[in-house]
C-alpha positions, 0 to 999 in steps of 0.5 A, a space after each residue: 762138067 756134070 750132065 743134067 738129068 733128062 727127066 727122070 733117073 734110075 740109080 743103080 747102086 754099087 752094091 746092087 751092080 756088083 750083086 747082079 754082075 755075080 749072078 748074071 752072065 748070060 740070058 738064062 741067068 738073067 731070067 732067073 735073077 728077074 724072076 726072083 725079083 718079081 716080088 720087089 718094088 717096080 723101082 727095084 725090078 727096073 734097077 735089076 732088069 737094066 743092070 742085067 741088060 748093061 752087064 750083058 752089053 745089051 743095046 736095046 730092051 723090048 717089052 712086047 705084049 701078047 694076048 696073055 703075057 709080055 715078052 721081054 727081049 734083049 738085043 745083044 750084038 745085033 741079035 734080039 733074044 727072048 729073055 723071058 715072059 712077064 704077066 700083064 700086071 708086072 708089065 703095066 706096072 713096069 710101063 707106068 714107071 717108065 712113062 713116069 721116069 720119061 715124062 710121058 703121059 700115063 693116060 695116052 694109049 692111043 698114040 706113040 709117045 717118045 721120052 727119055 731118062 737116064 740110068 745112073 751107075 758109079 761102076 760104069 766107065 764114061 770116057 768123057 769124065 761126065 756123070 756116069 749115065 746112060 740115056 734111054 728112049 722109050 717109044 709106045 705104039 697105039 696098039 697094045 703099048 709096045 715099049 722099046 728102051 734103047 741103052 745109048 
């Protein structure tokens, strides 16, 4: 039985996943891969970020704005790790893309929103035989729009 898409979907191709798997085995390698991809489109950048989180077996991805930069953090085995910092422009682009994928309103910044989208990847093993997809929830705080994506 095929699962219905929640709202939006990021599809991580088999080639991208295999390439990313070869390059990422720990947080410093994740940082290096993402930094090399910062000039790519936002869609490609998100594919690489989420592929890295999946490969590292992360359960959460946090984007935490600060005054001049944004911390990208990954929870692995219950521990939240600082993975890297992003500039504010890149963060705004990523946040807008996540909001669009999640069916959230781009112009709402003064109150929390909650949404979902899926990540599809043929290389993931799903035990129930359904479409290989990961559900991701986003939460945006009214103060500086912190984004938390939970890989469930």
